[in-house]
C-alpha positions, 0 to 999 in steps of 0.5 A: 500499499503506497501513495494516496491509498496509504494516506486514505487508510490512515485517515479511515482508521483515525478519523481525527487525521482526515484534514483537507484544504478548503482553498479560500484564496482560490475561491476569492480569485475565482470571484474576481475573475467572474466579476472582471468578466461581468464588468467587460460584458456590461461595457459590450452591452452598452456599446451594443445597446447605443447601436441598437437604438439607431435600428429603424426596423425596432426602434423601441427595443429599450422599451419593448422586450419582444422587439428586443428578442427579434433579429435585426436586418442583418439577421442577428440579435446581437443585443439580446444575445448579449443579455443572455450571456450576461445572465448566465455569468450573473447566475454563476457569480451569484451562486459563487457569492453565496458559496463563499458567504456560506462558507464563512458563516460560523453560525448553523442557524445563520447558515439555514436562514441563508438557504431558506431565503434562496428560492431554489438552493443549489446542491453545491451550496448545501455541500459548502454550507456543511463544509462552512461549519467544519472546524479546524484540526486539532494542533496536536493531530495535525502535528502528528499527521505532518510527522507520520508523513515523514517517518520512514516506518510510517508514511515515508513521504507517500506523495511526490507531487505538488500536493505533498505540501498540502499540510504544510505550515504554509497552508494551516489557516486554509485546513479543515478537519472533517471529524476532529477530536473534541475536548470539553475544556482547556484542562482536558485539552492540555491533558489529552495533547500534552500530558499524555504524549509526554507520559507515553515518551517517558513511561507509557511506551514500556507499559503499553502494547504498541505495534512493532514496526519489524513485525508490522506489514509493509502496507500497514499505515498504523505501524508504530502508532500507539493509541490510548482510549480517549473514553478511558482517559475522559473517565479518568479525568472525570474522576480526578475533577470530581475528587478535586471538586469535593476536596477544594471546599473542605480544604478551605474549611479545615485551614480556616478553622485551624488559622486564628489570625483574621488577616490570614484568614481573609487572605485565605479566603481570597486564595481559595476563591481565586483557585475555585474560579480558576478551576471553574474556567479550566475544567468546565464549560461554564459561562462567565456569568455562571463562573461569577455566580458559583465563585460569589457563592463559594466566597460567601460560604467562606465568609459565613464560616469566618464570621460564625467561628470567630477568633479562637 
């Protein structure tokens, strides 16, 4: 297995690595060309229209559609043919503009409203709207894919044409992922993309049964790839976060009880409140107003405890 088939095999097994370009600049360039064509067609039409007004056979072409569509004394209908040519190019220009507009809409609801207002939505427009909602690839997955392309026991530079640079850093802003790995919060993202690779390089490689490149088939696109179950990792994270969430309030109360200085107590309240709000930001997807409300409640509980216990 070599070339495109080898890359397709890897993407089929690891869907988060299915990364492609969307060619933003080429789409805009194509729109600019269509715009330039329309400008020239418009200029040609005005010149033909001026000559048509001097035609004695059909003197009312600018006021009567039927007269405009009839051939002149020379047997041609140049003005109407130009109208039809402009109409076709305008349709292509409008559809292309809508495709680009849909492509850069990030809200699904906005995309749905756009399609709703189109009388006869083009099938390609639906596809483009779908692509517009695809996120960028996970940074770690993209780096891994680039590394896989270069490693001799993995991709071993499977492509030789110009498209071998499709996933380079020069095109990073133009890349989209079909099914990227989604992490719920910043801490989970750090745990999956930073801690786990570091753990694997130092300890995990010796504990986990990874494919042996010497025994792997030459056509195996997953040779030397060690995979950890995200389901198990997220379950471990949930347990850790639950333990921290349980210990943080209790730790605050215990420390406040053991400290006698009121100034020190207030400092502890401030410190634990800051840690609590930071944890909410890093390990949850709570909105700012929710973080503010939860932090205020946590601080209020500590203040009540301090004022109720007094100084021993």
